[in-house]
KEKE-3310 file (N, C-alpha, C; in steps of 0.2 Angstrom, whole numbers, plus 5000, padded with zeros to 4 digits):
npx = (4728:4715:4704:4689:4682:4670:4680:4690:4685:4682:4695:4697:4691:4690:4702:4702:4695:4705:4717:4708:4707:4719:4723:4713:4718:4732:4728:4721:4735:4741:4733:4729:4745:4744:4738:4740:4757:4762:4776:4776:4770:4773:4786:4783:4775:4788:4795:4788:4789:4800:4801:4794:4803:4814:4808:4805:4819:4824:4829:4830:4832:4830:4817:4814:4816:4812:4796:4797:4799:4788:4777:4780:4776:4763:4760:4766:4758:4747:4747:4748:4740:4730:4733:4730:4718:4713:4717:4709:4695:4700:4700:4686:4682:4687:4679:4671:4669:4673:4662:4653:4658:4657:4644:4636:4638:4633:4623:4619:4620:4615)
npy = (4374:4376:4387:4394:4402:4411:4414:4422:4430:4439:4441:4449:4461:4464:4471:4478:4492:4493:4499:4509:4516:4520:4527:4539:4543:4548:4559:4570:4575:4576:4590:4594:4599:4609:4619:4622:4625:4639:4646:4644:4651:4664:4665:4668:4681:4688:4686:4692:4704:4707:4706:4717:4728:4726:4731:4744:4747:4742:4731:4717:4703:4699:4700:4693:4681:4682:4679:4667:4661:4662:4656:4641:4642:4643:4631:4623:4622:4621:4606:4597:4598:4593:4582:4578:4579:4569:4559:4558:4555:4543:4532:4533:4526:4514:4513:4509:4500:4489:4490:4484:4472:4467:4468:4456:4448:4459:4460:4445:4446:4444)
npz = (5532:5526:5514:5512:5496:5502:5514:5510:5501:5512:5517:5510:5507:5519:5519:5507:5513:5522:5515:5508:5522:5525:5514:5515:5529:5524:5517:5523:5531:5522:5514:5528:5530:5520:5519:5532:5529:5525:5522:5510:5504:5511:5502:5490:5490:5494:5484:5474:5478:5476:5459:5460:5462:5456:5443:5445:5445:5433:5429:5419:5423:5433:5434:5426:5432:5448:5441:5435:5449:5455:5448:5447:5463:5465:5452:5462:5473:5470:5465:5475:5482:5472:5474:5487:5486:5476:5485:5491:5484:5483:5493:5497:5484:5488:5501:5494:5487:5497:5506:5498:5495:5506:5510:5508:5518:5527:5528:5533:5546:5562)
capx = (4725:4709:4703:4685:4677:4667:4684:4694:4682:4683:4701:4698:4687:4696:4709:4702:4694:4712:4718:4705:4709:4726:4722:4709:4723:4734:4723:4722:4740:4742:4728:4732:4749:4748:4734:4749:4763:4762:4778:4777:4764:4776:4791:4781:4774:4793:4796:4785:4794:4809:4799:4793:4809:4818:4805:4807:4826:4825:4835:4823:4838:4827:4808:4812:4819:4807:4790:4797:4798:4781:4774:4783:4778:4758:4760:4767:4753:4742:4749:4748:4729:4726:4735:4727:4708:4715:4717:4702:4691:4702:4699:4678:4680:4691:4674:4663:4669:4672:4654:4650:4660:4655:4637:4632:4640:4630:4611:4616:4625:4609)
capy = (4378:4377:4393:4391:4408:4416:4421:4425:4438:4443:4447:4457:4469:4471:4474:4488:4491:4498:4503:4517:4519:4525:4534:4546:4547:4554:4565:4573:4576:4579:4594:4599:4603:4612:4625:4624:4627:4643:4644:4645:4659:4669:4662:4670:4687:4689:4685:4697:4711:4706:4707:4723:4730:4723:4733:4750:4748:4741:4724:4711:4697:4699:4698:4685:4677:4679:4679:4658:4657:4663:4654:4637:4639:4640:4628:4615:4621:4618:4600:4595:4600:4589:4573:4574:4575:4561:4552:4558:4550:4535:4531:4535:4524:4510:4509:4508:4490:4484:4489:4479:4461:4467:4469:4450:4446:4460:4455:4436:4444:4444)
capz = (5530:5517:5512:5505:5496:5508:5519:5503:5498:5519:5518:5499:5507:5526:5512:5505:5519:5528:5511:5510:5528:5524:5512:5520:5531:5518:5514:5530:5529:5515:5513:5533:5531:5513:5522:5539:5525:5522:5521:5501:5502:5511:5498:5486:5493:5496:5476:5472:5480:5472:5453:5459:5465:5446:5438:5446:5444:5427:5428:5417:5423:5440:5436:5423:5438:5452:5440:5434:5453:5459:5445:5453:5470:5460:5450:5468:5478:5466:5463:5484:5482:5470:5476:5494:5487:5469:5490:5497:5480:5481:5501:5493:5481:5492:5505:5493:5485:5504:5509:5491:5495:5515:5509:5510:5523:5534:5529:5534:5552:5567)
cpx = (4719:4703:4694:4681:4675:4673:4687:4691:4679:4689:4701:4698:4690:4704:4708:4700:4700:4717:4714:4703:4716:4727:4718:4714:4730:4731:4723:4729:4741:4739:4729:4741:4749:4743:4739:4755:4764:4769:4782:4774:4769:4784:4788:4777:4781:4799:4793:4784:4798:4806:4798:4799:4812:4815:4807:4816:4830:4831:4829:4826:4830:4822:4807:4811:4813:4800:4790:4796:4791:4776:4775:4779:4770:4758:4762:4762:4748:4744:4747:4742:4726:4728:4732:4719:4709:4713:4710:4695:4693:4699:4691:4677:4680:4685:4670:4663:4672:4668:4651:4652:4656:4649:4630:4631:4636:4623:4613:4619:4617:4612)
cpy = (4377:4384:4394:4402:4415:4422:4424:4433:4443:4447:4448:4462:4468:4473:4481:4489:4497:4502:4508:4520:4525:4530:4538:4550:4552:4559:4568:4574:4577:4591:4598:4602:4607:4618:4626:4628:4636:4648:4645:4651:4667:4674:4669:4677:4690:4692:4690:4703:4713:4709:4715:4727:4730:4728:4741:4751:4746:4735:4718:4704:4695:4696:4695:4681:4671:4678:4670:4656:4659:4656:4646:4635:4640:4635:4620:4618:4619:4609:4597:4594:4595:4584:4572:4575:4569:4555:4556:4552:4545:4530:4533:4528:4515:4508:4509:4498:4486:4486:4483:4473:4462:4464:4458:4449:4451:4459:4448:4439:4446:4453)
cpz = (5525:5517:5509:5504:5500:5512:5513:5502:5509:5519:5513:5503:5516:5523:5513:5512:5520:5525:5511:5515:5528:5518:5513:5522:5528:5518:5518:5530:5525:5515:5519:5531:5523:5516:5529:5534:5523:5521:5514:5499:5502:5508:5491:5485:5490:5486:5471:5474:5476:5466:5452:5458:5457:5444:5438:5447:5436:5426:5429:5419:5430:5441:5430:5429:5443:5447:5438:5444:5458:5454:5448:5456:5467:5460:5458:5471:5478:5466:5470:5485:5482:5472:5483:5491:5481:5479:5491:5491:5481:5488:5499:5490:5484:5495:5502:5489:5491:5506:5503:5495:5500:5513:5509:5516:5528:5534:5532:5541:5558:5570)
residu = (MET:GLN:THR:ASN:GLY:ASP:GLN:VAL:LEU:LEU:ILE:VAL:SER:ILE:VAL:LEU:PHE:ALA:LEU:GLY:PHE:ILE:CYS:LEU:ILE:LEU:SER:ILE:VAL:ILE:LEU:VAL:LYS:GLN:SER:LEU:GLY:ARG:GLY:ILE:GLN:SER:ILE:ALA:ASP:SER:ALA:THR:LYS:LEU:ALA:GLU:LYS:GLY:ILE:THR:GLU:GLY:VAL:SER:GLY:LEU:VAL:GLY:ASN:ALA:SER:LEU:LEU:ILE:SER:SER:LEU:ASN:ASP:LEU:ALA:LYS:SER:ASN:THR:GLY:ILE:GLY:ILE:PHE:PHE:VAL:PHE:LEU:SER:LEU:VAL:LEU:PHE:ALA:GLY:ALA:TYR:TYR:MET:LEU:LYS:PRO:PHE:ILE:GLY:ALA:MET:PRO)
# end
């Protein structure tokens, strides 16, 4: 089977659209999981209470470990949100690329 340039362009644009759709679904899953996963927030609250208890009782090692845990949890939450937003923008770029490639075909359709 021989393909011409129009068929290759059509196949590439369909693949780009499919990849954009997959990235959009992934971003929605990541962002919803991040918003529903409030377990990180409860761990951070517990670590804060633990740090306060360590300060009042004078246990400096406990305070240092608890503050390290809190900063690690904050970095984790920020990175998950960043990944989700990156996938949203990536899907928009893939959709725009697919549209740009399909634009000559869309105008030719009756």
